[in-house]
N, C-alpha and C positions, 0 to 999 in steps of 0.2 A: 647721239640723239637718234630716235627710231624715225622711220619715214613718217607717221602718222603725226608724230610730235613736231617735227619740221613743217608739216603742212599746217598744223595749227599755228605756230609761229608766223608762217607766210600769211595766212588769213587775216592774221590779227594785224600784221603791219599793214597790209592793204587796207584794212578799214580804217586804221589810224591815219594813213595817208589821204584818205578819201574825207575823213572829218576834218582834217587840216585844210584841205582844198575848200571845205565848205564854209570854214571859219574865215579863211582869205576873201572869199566871195561876198560873205555877210559884212566883213570889215572894209569891203573895198571903198575908196572915196569915189569911185566912178558909179557906185550904186548898183542895183539890180536890173540889168536890161532884160528884156525878153529872152535874149540868148542865153544870158547868165543866169537867170532864173530856170531855164528850161536845164541847162547843165547842172544846177542844183538838184533838180528832181531826178535827173538820170543819176548822180552820184547815190542820192538818197535810195533810190531802188537797188543800186548796186550793194549798199551797205546793208541793206535788209536782205538781200540774197546772200551775202557773204556771212551774215549773222546766223541764217538757218544752216549754213553749210557747217560753220564753228559748231554750232549745237550739235549737229549730227556726228561731226568729228569727236568732240568732247565725250558724247555719249558712247561712241564706238570705243574710244580709249579707256572710258570708265569700266566697260564691259570686258575689255582685254585685260586691264588692271585687276578686276575682280576675279577673273578666271585664273589668272596667275596667283592670286592670293589663295583661292580655294584649293589649287593644286600644291602650293607649298604648305598648306595649312597653317597658316599664320593669321594673326587678327585682321579684321578688315579695317579700311582706312575710313570708318564711319565720320571721324571728325575732320575730313579733307575740307578745305575751303572752296566753296563754289567759285567758279569764273565770274568776273564781273559782266554785266551785260553791256550792250552799246548805250542804253539810256543811263547807265551809271557812270560810263565812261563821258558821257556827253553832259552829265549833270542836268539830265531831264527829268 
């Protein structure tokens, strides 16, 4: 696996971990105290940052892949499946 692909996987894993923490906080019988709510907002901001990073990484990986395809003179991957967004993963 290439370094860029490994970084994409790591970013996705961190996003999923943060979303799991969000769900645990929302499902907690303790409820949302001011501290817990503040932590939720911090996680939400971090997920947003990671989402932007993932989009940038995915774009650069696509550009690298397109360059390789052009060099190899093979058909493009126009039918590639787009990556799901965080909204999709969270069913928003």
